[in-house]
N, C-alpha and C positions, 0 to 999 in steps of 0.2 A: 504640480505632479501627478501623474499614475499612481497608481498601484505595485509594487513593486511585487513579487511571487516568484516562488520558487513551487514548483509542483511537484507537491512528493509520491506521486503514484500513475507512474502511465505503463504501457507495455508498447512492446515493437514484435513484431514475427513476420515468418517468410513461412509458407504454406511447405513450401516445395524443403525447403530445410527443419520444418519440423517433421515429416514425415522420415525425414532422413536417419532422426535419432534412434538413440538404443533406447533401451529402456521404455520401452514405449509402455500409456497405462492410463487409468481414466483419463487424467487430465487433459493428453492430447485431442482429444477434439476438440478444447478451444482452439479456435474462434467457433462456434455456432454457424451456421450458415444464414442466408439473410444479410444485413446491410451492413453487419463487417467478415462475414466470412468470405474477405479475400486477404493477401501481403499485408503488412502495413509499417512499410520502413520510418526509420530515424528521419530520413529527408522530410517523406511528408511529414511526421510531427512536427519538426523544427517549423517548416509551411506554416502552419499552421498557428504555432506561437506568434510567432512573425505577425499572423494577420487576426489576432485577436481582439487587436485593440488594445492588449494590457503591456506592463512590461514584466515580461515571465524570461528572466534569467536564464531558466534550466529547472531542469527538475531529473526524478530520480526512475530510474527504470526497473520494474519487480516484477518479477517474472511469473512466468505463464504454466511452466513444466513442473510436476513436482517431477526428485530424484533425476533433476538433468543438469546436470555440469556442463552438458556442449553445447544447453543454451549458454549458458554463464560466457563461452567465450566465442558465440558467435557472434552474441551485443557488443565483446568488444573487438571483434572485428570492424563492424558501423561505426565506434566512437573514432575510428581515426578519423575521421573530417566532420568532427561535430565538437562545439562548442557547448552543445548545450545539453548534455548529458554528464549532470554533475556525478552520478553516483550508479553502485548496479547492489540491488537485495539477488542473489540467484535463489533458487529450489534444487535444496540440497537436504535429502534425503536424513532425519532427525537423529534415524535409529543407528545410520551408519557409521561408526563414530570415525574408521580409521578412512576413510573418503571424503567425510567430513576437512579433519586433518589435514590430507592430504590436499584438499582445495580452498582452505583454507590459506594453507602454506603459500600455495600460487601465488593466488589473488591479491593476497593482504598486502604484500608487501610491490605491487608494482609499481614502478616510478615511471609510466606514463598512462595516460588514457585516465579516463573517470573511478574515485574512490570505490576500495570491495566494499559497501553498510553493513550487511549481511545476508540475511534467509527470510525467506516462507515458505510455510506450509500449507499446501491448499489440506482442510482438514475435512471436503466433502464427502468422502470413501472410507473412512475411517468411526471406528466408535467411539462414542462419548466420551469416553472418558483416557482417547488416547493421547492428551496434552498431558496425564499426570500417570501416564508408565513410565517404570523406573530407566528404562530404552531413551524416551525419547526425552525424560527430564536432566540425564546427563549428557543428550546430543547440544539443549541448551546449555546444560551450563559449560561446554567448548566454546559455546558462545559467547559467554559472559566472559570466560578467561582471555578470550582473543577480543578484547574490548569491540565487539562487534553486536549488533542487532536484529530482533526479529521480531516481524511481523507476521500479525494474527488475523488469518483469517476465517472466522467459522462460514461453516455452512451457510446458504444463502438458500437453498431450501431443506427441506423434512423438518421428521420429530422432533426435534432436538439445536439446540442453542452450545457451544462450548462456550460460552463467556461466563459463566459462571465456574468456569478454571481456573480465569485471569487469578484470580485473587491468591488463589493458594500458588502456583506457578512463582509470581510475582514477592510472595513469602519465600519459599525459596530457596530463588536465584535472583536478592534484593539489585546485584550486581548487574541482573540482566535490563536491559532497555525493552520495552514492550510497547507494540502500539498496536491499536486495534482496528483495521481495516475497513472504512464504511461503516462505519457507525455501527456497525456490528449488524449490519441489513437488515433492522427492521421492521422494516415494511412488510406487513400481511401476516405478522405475530400478534400478542398482545403489549399495545406500547406499556404499561404499567409495567409490567416482569423485564421488557427491555430495558426500563429507566430502572429499576430495582437492580439488577444486573450490572449496569453502566456504574450506577454510581458506588457500587459495589467494587468494584473495580478500579474506580475511581480516587480508592482512598488508598491505593499504592503510588507511592512518588516516581516510579518507575512503571509507569502505564500512562500511553498516550494516549489519543485520540485522530485517526485521520478523516476530516468532514471529507469526505472524498463518496463517487458513486451515491451522493444527495437524488438519484434517480435509479428505479428498476432496469433491469432489460426489455421492458415491456413500458413497462407506464412512468409518463413523464410528473412529476410533482410538480407544483405548484411552490412558489413561496412562501402564502399561509399555508396550505401540506408541510412544507417541510419544516417550519417554524420552531414551532414543539421542541421536535427531534434536535435541532442545534441548539433552538436554546436548553434544553437539558444538559450537551455535553459540553458547552461554555462554561454554565452554570456549574458541574460536575467536575471538571479536568479545568478548568482558568482558562483561558488563552492560550498562556506563555505552554500547553499542554497539546493544545490540536492546530491540529497545519492542516493547511488546503489541499488537493491530490483532485485531478480534472476525469482517474479513471478512461483515463482518453487509453483504445478508441471504445469499447463498450460506452461510454456517456451516450454514442451517437448509437444507441440501440432502441433509443426512449426520444431521441428528436434529433435526426440525422443533423438537420440544416444548422450552423453553426454552435457546434453543440459543442465544443473549445471553449467557446466566447460565453457560452450559456451558464457553464458550473461556477466562471467568475464571475458570472454577474447574478446570479443566484445568491454565493456563499459574500459576496457584497452588498447588497441587500440584509441577508438575515444577521450580519456584521454591522450594520448604521448605528445600530446605537453604543458601540467601543468607541474607546477616544485613540486618538492615531498610533499608540504602541503597540496598545491591544490586536490594531487591525496589521499594523505589521510583523507582530508574534503569532497572529493565523495563516498570515499569507507569504511569511518565509522566513522568520528566524526562528521561528519553534523548529522548524525544518529541518534549516541549519543547523541548529542545537544539538537535536537527537540526533539524526545522522553523523554530525562531524565533519560538516562537507568539507567547511576548511581549514581544517587543524591540519 
């Protein structure tokens, strides 16, 4: 029987809808021109999941745009004809507390459609210590109080990584479940520095890791190139705190053909040494547990 999969990280977007959102900011430059520089629908994703050759049960939409409740509303409008969209991680501003509470109250109690799971905030345009600011910490506390999660996305380029701030946040708000996106985008940085930061983050049991973004936006990495990174994550966090994510359609930027199936195939090879229970954790049970998908 083929491996069951829950995809913990995908994106959908409509460029015309994107351009109509208020609060336009730097994040609205996504997607970049080129391979993924067009609209990507939920229907296209579902077809891709069905054609990938694995038993994909569904997945989690993760925000594209900061400070964009309108995106959440659009995703819910797309979900009406879907059985693959299991949950929504929205793009709310951690520093706008009244707006956060308003949106959480609106979406958390929905009886129809996918579950509202939590928030991601793109850190690429903020200062290095943004997540340690009092107003950001208060926003994270609001998430914790509502049993919602936080997807931690560190800058993909630039002079610093924010992963070193994860332990302090995890310590201050131990009831908040945090997941580091894309193994913290380590490619092009010093491996030992990255590994040390990830090890320190993994000491906190409320911190998880997405084995996603395993290829960057330009380069395609082989199993051998990825092995030390995934090995370190699995050994640090354990399979019960690691989860598969496709990062579709971004994964097409480094390998357009069969990109979705390739992400699953890569991780299958990289987890071949695990037992069946551990593989199930990585491919669907950890995501199910972290997000409370079926609670």
